[in-house]
N, C-alpha and C positions, 0 to 999 in steps of 0.2 A: 540479541539486539543487532539490527542491521545498521551499518553506517555507510554513507556515500557522501561524496563531495559534489557541490554544485556552485554556481556563481550567481551573484546578484546581477540583475539586468535592468536597464532603463526601460520603462514602459510608460510613455507619455510623460506626465509630470510626476510619476511615482517610480518606485523601484520594486521589481518583482523578483521572486525566487522560483526557479524551476524545480518542481518536485518530481523525481523519477517515478515512473509508473510502478515499479516494484515496491516503492515506499507507500504509494497511494493504495495499492492492493493490500499491503500488509495491515494498514489501518482501516481498510474497508471504505475508502473514499473514491470518488470519480470526479472527472472534470465538472466544475460548476458547484461542487459541494462547498458549504460554508464552514469556516473554522474560526475559533476564538484564538487570538494571539495575545500572549503576555510575556513579560520578561521576568525571569527568576534567576537571581544570582548571576546576572550577565549572560544568561542563555535565553534564546527565543524558544518559547514553548507554544506549539500549535495543537489545539484540542478540537476534534470534530464537534460540530453543533448538531445535536440530534433534532431532527425535525419531527413534528407530531405526525401521527398516522393520517390525520385529516388536514394537514397543512394546505392552505390554498382553496379548500372546499367552499368557504364563504364567498370568496371572490369569484370563483367559477359559477356558483349559484346566482350571484348578482348579474353576471353576464348573460346567463341563460334567461333569467327573468326579463332582462331588457329586450330580448329577441323573441319573446313568447308570442305565438300566433293567436288569433281569435278562437280557433278550435281548441287550443290548449287551455285557454282561459275558461271556456265552456266546460271542459272536463273537470277543472278544479272546482267549479261551482257544483257540479254533480256529486263530487266526492263528499260534500257536506250534507247531502240529503240523507234522511232516515232510510236505511236499506233493510230494516228488520223483517219486512215481508218478503224479501227475495230468498230464493232457494239457491244455495251454493253447491 
């Protein structure tokens, strides 16, 4: 188990903690990762939040749909036709 010291810092109206890169690497996190914080027996425990493999896909699909062109809409309609007589 690795131990390091760091300091709490003022960040706007909140307080932040600087996590050394070595610690982040050891637990497999990078800048921007989300963690769950809790207190157990007077100790602050941070646990990485596992994101789903497809996290954000629904939002991305909605953005793509908003910017769909007329040609793309036409192709979507074609995909619903019966293609049983086509040779692949």
